N, C-alpha and C positions, 0 to 999 in steps of 0.2 A: 710761654701761655699754658695755664691750666685748664685743661679740657676735662668737662662733667663728663660722669660715667653714664654708662649705656649699659640697657640691659635686654636678654635674649625674651623673646616671647614665650610663656609659659604653655610649651608644646610639647613637654619631656615628660617623662616618669618622675622628674626631679621638678625640682623649683631653681630657677635660674632669677639669681639676685647681685648687687651689687657690692664691691669687695671697698677693702679697709686694712689691710694691717695695720699691725701697729705703730706706732706714730711720736715724735716728740724727737728734740732733738737732744742732744748730749748733757746740753746744761740744764734742761728742763730736770736730767735725774741728779743734779751733782749732789743733792741732799736727800736724807732719807725725810719719807711720812711721816708725820706723826702718828703714836698709836693710839687708838682709844679707850680706857679704862674698860669696856665692856671684852676689847679683843683680850685685854689682858689677864681678865677674869672666868673668862668661859670655861665652863667643862665639858660638855657636850657642843658636836657639830650642832650648829643651825639648820643645816639641808640636808643632813642623813645622817637621823640619830644612831648612836652604836659605830659610828666612823671613827678612825684610829686617827687620825689627821684631817683638817679641813683645809683648803684654799683660800685664806681670803679677799686677794687679791690679785691678780696677774695682767700687771700692762706687757703687752706686745707691740714694741715700738720698732714701724718699718719705713726708712725714708728710700726710696726708690726714684728719687726725680734727678739724680746723679747719673750721667752716661759713663761714668768708669767705678763707681763702685754703689751698692747698696748694704746700708748703715739698718741693722736690725739689733733690737735692744729689748730686753726682759727685765721686768723688776717683779718678784714674784714674792708676796708673803702666806705663810703659811704656821697657821694653832696646830701645836701637837698636842695630843690629847691623851694617848696610851703608850706602851713600850713599845707596840708593834711601830706604831704611827715615828718614836723617837728612831727605831732601825731603820724603818724607810727612807728618814730625810737625812741622816746620821753623814753622810756623802753624796756628792752633787759631782756627777761628771758632765760634761758638754765636749760632746761628740766635734770635731771638723775633719775636715777632708783640705788635699790641698787648695790656694786661694783662698782660706779662711784665715780671717785672723782672730781671735778672741782677746776682748780687750778690756778693761776696769774692772776687771769681778771685785765685787766686796761681800761682804756677810756678815751679817748678825745676827745673836740671840739676846732676846729680850725677857727676864724674868717675869714672873706675875709682880712683885714688888717692884718692877720699874730697871733693874740693873741691868747693864748692857754691857755683853763680851761683842769684842770683834775679830773679824782672821785679820790675821796677820799676813801679807804678802808674802811672804817664806813659805808658809805654809799651803799655796797654789802652786800644785807641781803638773808637770807631764805625763801620760803614761801611755801604754797601749791598751785598750778595751776589746772584748770579745760581746759582740751585739746578739740578740735573740737569733739571728742567722746564720752565726759562727763566722760572720765576718770580721776580720781585727783591724781595730780603727784605733787614730789616734785620739784623746782624748784632755782639757785639761782639768782636773781633778782638786777636788779640795773638802777635808772634812769639817763639818759644822761644829765652831766650839760650844762644848757648854751645853749641849742637847741633851733635854730631857721632857719628859710631860709637863706639861702647862704652859713652856714658855713660846714663842713667837718666833720665828724662824724669818729673816730676809735675805735674800740675797740678787743682787743684779750684776751683769754682765752685758759686754757691747760685743757682736758679731760687724766684722766687715769683710765683704765678700767681692771681690775688685772682676770687672771686668761682666759681670752677672747680674740680673732684673729678677723681680718678682712672679715674672710671668711663670706661668703653669705651678705659683706657691699653695702650698694647702695650711689654713689655717682652722687648727684644730681646738676646740672647745671645750672638749671631754676629756678628763684623766682617769687612771684608779681609782682619786680620791674626790670628794665632794670639793664645788669649788662655788666659791657665794657669788663670785665677780669674775669674770673674765672682757677684756675689750681690747682688741686690734686696732691699731692707728694705722692709717697708710696715706702717703704722700708717690703718690702714681706721676709715671713719665707721659705716659699717654692712656690712651682711651684705654679702661678698666673695665673686665666683669667678672663676674661670679657664680659658681653654679654651688648651691648650698644642699647638702645631706644631714638627712636623720633631724630635724629640726626647722623650725618654721623660716619662712623668711623674715627674719629680723631687722631688713632694712638697712640702711645709714643714714649718717648726717655727718653734715660740716662740722670740723672743728678749726682750730686756730692754724695758719699756719700753711694752707694748703692742704689740709689731710684730713682725711676722713675717717668717723669712726665707728665701730659695729662693737656692742658689748652686749652678751647673756648674763645671766644670775640665775644664781641655786642650781645649778647642775648636777643633776644627782652625779653618782660617780659609775665607770663601766668596772661590772661582775666578771669575773674568773670564772668559767662554765668549763666543763672538759668540751672537748669538739667543737667549740666556736666557728662562725663565719669568720671571716677575714675582718678586721677591726674599723674598716672604712664603711661595713654592711653596718656596724653599730654604733660607731662615736658619731655625734655632731663637730660636722667641719664644713670649710669651705674651701677653694677651690679659687683662685683667683686668676685670672689671665688678659691679658691684651688684645685685643680685634678692634679694627679699624669702621667694621661694613657688618650690618645686620644680617643675620642667617633666617631663610625662610621657613626651615623645616633640618630635622637630622639628614633627611636624603641629600638637601643641596650642601651641608653641611662637609659631608663626606664624598660626595664629588668633589667638591672643590678640595679638600686633605687630598682625597685620593691622587689629583692631579698635583701636589706637591710631592708625595711621595713619589711619583713615578720621573716627576723630574729630580729629587735629590737621590735616591736608589738607580737612576738612569735604569730604568726597567727594559727599557727598548733595549737596550744594549746587550740586557742577561739573558731576554728571553724570544731575542731574535741574532742567535748566536753565530758570529764569523766563521772562516773555513779550519781556523786552529781548532776551535772547539768541537765542530762540527767532527771534523777528522778524528780527534780523541775520544767521541761520542760512540763513531762508526767501531776504531777499534777494539772498545771494550765490553761491544755487545758485539761483537762477531759472530756466529754462526749463532745466534741468540733471535726467536722467534715471540714466544712470553712475553709480553709487557710488564710483568710484574718481575720477570728475571732479567729485561734488560734495566732497569730501574734498580733490583738488587746489585747488579755489578758496579751500576754507576755510583750507589751508596756506600758500599764497601770500596772502593778506589776511594772517593771521597775523606771516608775515616783510617784508612790505614797508610794513604800514599800521601796526603796531606797534613804537615804537620798543623796543629790547632794551638797557634801562642796561648789563646784562652785557658789552657787548661797545664800549660809548661810550669811543673815543678821550679823551674829555675829563674820564673821569673817573678818580681814580687808585685802586689798589689796594683803599686807607683806606676811600676811599667809595662805592666799591661795595660791601666789607666791611659798612659802617654803611646801606643799602638798605631800607629796610623794604617785604618784602613787599605786593604789594595785599589790599585785604581779601575780593575775591571776583571771578570772573570778569568780573563786570558791571564792578567797581570797573576795571580794565586795559581794559576797551573804551571806557569813559568815557574816562580818563585816556590812552589808546593809547598808554601806556608799560608797561615791567615788566621785571621780571628775568626767566631764561632761563625758572625755575618758573612766573611769573604766566602767562608767553604759554605753554605746554603745555597750563596748567590751561584758558585761554582757547581754546583749539584742541579741547581736550576736550568742552569745555561748547558748545563750535558742532556739535563734531560728533553729540555726544548728543543735541542738536535737531532734527538731520535723521533720529532714527530709527535710525539704526544701534547698535550695542552697543557701547561704549565701557568701555573700563577703563584707571585708573592703571597705568603697565607700570615698578615697581620690578624692576631688576635688581643682577648684580656687576658689579664692574671689572675686566676684566681684564688692565688694566694694574697691579695691585694684588696680586689672589689670582683661583686660579681657585674661583668660588663654585660651591657645590653646597647645594641645596634640604635638606639634611641638616644643615649648619652653622647652627646657629640662635641667631644672634646678629645684630641690627639695625643693625652696623655693617657687615656685608658686604651691604649692597644698599642704594639710595638711588634716588630717582625719578626714569628716564631720560627717560621718553618716554611717550604715549599709544598703546594699541594700540586699533586699530579693526577689529571683525570684518567684511570683504569676502567676499563669494563662499565664506561657511562657512570664511576661514582670514584666522587673526592675520596683521594688517600693524601695523607700527611706524612713527610719526612723531617725532621733535620738534624742530619749527617754533623753540623757543626756542632749539638748539643752532645758531648760525643758517648757519655752513658746513658742516653736516650737511643733504647731500640730500634731496631727497623721496623718502619711501619706504624709507629707512634709519633706522638708528641710529649712531652713532659706533662704531668698530672695538672699543671698551673693553668695550660693551655688546653687542656681537654674540655669539653664540654661548657663551649663558652661561644658566643657568637667574633664572627671573626669577619675581615675583610680579604676576600680574596681577589689580587691586583694584578690587571693584565697593561698591558703598555698602550690599553684605548680604554677601558672599563673595570667595572668593578661588581663583583657579587655579593650579597651578606651570606651567609651563610653559617649554621651553626656547627662545632669539629664535634667528632664523635667524643664518647666515650668506653677507655678500654673496659671490661667483663673483670670478673671475680680472675678468670682461671688467666687473665693475662699477668696477673701480679700477686704470684704465689711462692710460699715458703712449704719447700721442698724438706720435710724434718722427720731423721732418722737416728733412731736410739739402740744402740746395743749394752744392757748390762747386765749385773749381777748383786742382787740383793744379799747382803751376809745375815747373818746368826744376832750380829750387833745391831742390826738396821743402819748399816753402810751401804749405800750404794753407791756402788762406781763403774766406769764405761764410756765407750766414744761414742759423739756423736759427730751426728754430718747434719747440716742445715745448707740448702740451696735456694738463694732468692732470684725471683724472675719479673721484667717490667719494673714496674713503679718501685718497688720494694728493693731491688738489684741498684734501681740508679741510686738511691738513697744510699745504700749501703757504702758502694763505691765515692758518693760526694763528700759523703763522711771520712772516709778511709784513704784518698789518692795522697791527699797534704802530707799526711803525719808518717812519722819514722814509723818503721818496723815493731818499735818498744810503745810506740802509742797506741800501735791498732790493736796490738794484744792487749793491750789496757782496756781500748773500747769495748773489745768482746767481753772480758771478765766483768764490767762494768755492766754490762746488758745483763749478763747471767747473774751476777748476786743479786741486780735489783729487784730478782724476785724470791734468789735462791741465796741467804746473803752468808750462810756457811761452808756455800762451794768452792772447791777448790779446782781449777781451772789450769789442763798442764797440755805441752806438746801440739801447741795452737799450727796451724795451717790456714792458711788464707788464700784461696788462688781465684783465677779470673779475674783479680783487682782491676788490670788493665786493661783486659780486653772487652770491648763495650758492647759487646753482644753474648757471651759465655755467661752464665749466672755465677753471681757473686756467692761464693759458697766458704762457708767455717768450716773445719774440723779440728776435732779435741778430746782430750781425754778430761772425764769429770769425776770427784768423787765426793760425795757430802756423806759425812758423820751424822750420824739420828735422822737419817731422810724418813725412817720406820720408825715408828712409834710401838714397844713391847708393853701388853698389857696381860701379865700369866702368861700362858702357852700360847697366848697369839701375839702376833703386830699387826698395826694396820698402815696403812700407805697409801698412796693420792700415787695410779697407772700413767696419769696424765703429766709427765715427767716436765712438759715444754710450758704447762701451766702452772705450775706449780710454785704457790707463794703471790699468782696475781688478784688484784683487788678487780671491787666489781668498775667496771667502766663509769655508771652512773650510782653518785650516792646519793643526792642529792631527791627529795623526793617533787622537787617545784622545777622550773625553769623560766629564765627568762627571755634565750633568745633562741632563737634557730639551730637545730642539732646540722653539725657541717662534717661530713667526712671527705676526706680528701680525693679516693680514689676506691673504688671497688678491690676488696683482696680475698685469698684462700687460703689454704690450710691443707698439707696434705701428710698428716702423720706415721709413725709406723713405731711403733713402741715393744723393743722387747726385753724382761727382766726373767732373767734365773734366778729362779728363788733357790734360797739355802735347803740345803740338804733337812730332810725328815719333815718338809711344810707341804703345805697340799693349801690350796683354795677352800675358803671356810664362806658357801653362802655366795658366792658371788651373783653381782646379779649385775645388769647392764642397764645405766640410763635410757630412759625412754630419747629419741629425737627432739628435735628441738627446730620447728617449721614453721611462716608463718602461709599464709596462703596463697600469697604472691612471690611467694620464692624470694623476698628481700634477701634472706638471713636462712642459714640451716647449719644444723650441727648432729653429725651423725656418729656415734660409737659404739667400736664391735671389742668385743672382748673374750677370748678365748685360751685355751693353753694347749700348750706341746706337750702330751704327757711326754714322748721318748726326751726329751731332752728338761723337761719338768722346768719348760720356760711359757712363762705371760704374753701372750701376745696382743697388744693395745692398737688398736687402728683408730683416727680420727678425719673426718672429715668436715671442713666449715669452709663457709661463704658468706661473704656480707656484701651490701651493693648490689644484686640481683636487680636485671628490667633498668641499671642505670638511677637507683636509689639513692642518694649519697647525701640530700637535704631533706630535712625534718622540723616540720612548724612545733612550738611549745605547745599547742595543741594537740596533737600527738607524741609528747614523751612520755605518757604514763603507761604506753602500749609499749613505744622503742626499750625506755627502760626497763619494762618487764620482760621482754626476748632479751636483752641483755643480762638479764639478774640470772635466768632460765641458763643461758650458754655457761652461766658465771657456776652456774649449781654443778650441772654436768661436768665442766671439767674437775671441781673438787672433789668428786667422788671420791672416796674411796675404798679399795678393798683390804679385808680379812686375811690371813693366812694365819694358819695351826699346826701346832706337831700333831702327826700323824699318830 
């Protein structure tokens, strides 16, 4: 029996509505829909003039009525308006994972004169692609036949997902091209509810065959801007989920869901450890009285002595997905291996055994959306680590995140609402944001400038905090040759003519020490000769960098993932017979609240005829990493001044 949709009260900071995913049966898409003369002849987008393409219609049809499988169908019609639009839609990738079958892929191109070219079945191929998050996935892919500006492109396909449901499914109405009309049809198997984001409560209506439908029309595209918030904070989307009962408010929801977590994770077993865990904690902290040092020893043990299967490069992603969690923290201790969650739970159990108040930390993920406790849905939180109360202050640890340093969480889990779960109750709190000094790039360069303008020398760059974690995650899976190529690409991104050699990468697999590059560099033509003078940029590490913001206007908030800082010292031995010619030091750049600061000093060691350039920079002071469009002009102005200082040139001339 089909049940009516329910809806939650409008008591949170977002609207709750009801859901709908795209519907229809396989037979409903057996034939192509007719194309109108207006669609064939249109020259510009009706939704967003100047767009490179417009999605004329997009139907997503989801049948979740079967307990064995969920069937999802897509039917997309796109008008190609420019060569950029042609390039964007020239190839279609349909990612899939284990348990998903992609069937019935069809595509065709209709030219303005009505002639049609259809995709051949043999033109569909299976390949591995790399997503934006650098994770490799399988995809069914095909090139659109005969695509060019002016044509209408249509494609459709069906996904079958065994043993899954539409519970917690996202329905996105906004893309990076304008959409004239997008509809979701949804046939649920039980009571369903939805949360809507960045869009009005459009409601839903009954459709045929037990389906519900929701439609948005004339949807503007999502623009790409530097340092944007996560896409879920910008685009229009809906989250559908199943629920059999009404919720009073967000407090009621989290109290109920907290109870579920306590049961699923068996929190009581972790936070009330038995004899064996207690004895191990006593052994590891023997002779230590300082609480933080006790926690440090437990943390180091979990990092060094428990093999982290999630970071095991010998395992494929599919094998990692199939890993079974440990039965208990004691099981992890005995096996001396576990997943990220297993290791965090073992750490939490050991910490609790010392007598310190210990809780599970469930946080939002700032790479996906900005979570608030008022947003009552379990998909917005995840097990991020362990909170330990030390000297009346909650401190957070995640030894299971192998490259995250002691006393920190990953940047995604900082500065976000969190639930700290005990086995009896929970606390709501905000996790702290690390300051600029916690994530620092210490850059040292010792160079020689030749009479022909060539710069060459040795470089050492050490990264700490979130900067170190990022570089380690980017490199640890790669071969030595690939790691060296990654560095060369980073250097050449700013200095295209740079020749990089004798590369050393240090502390890659050490979770606590700074990730460090050492290399030699040679840059022909670094300095420009003008008569008896040479002009060059002393800030070598910023050479070739572009302004952070180029547009004079801004549509969205500006979001920096975390505060960071630089500490640069550059020494450049000048060529024989040359000396500084009227060198001036740029004025410091600093705002009243010390959100950002850049100071440069320039001197000369006359004994060695060496220029000494020092640069101190930070941004994000006071925890300021999110800025409204209204303050964008001032923010852009600050970064423009940073760029001007970093681009400062000096002149040297023959004596």
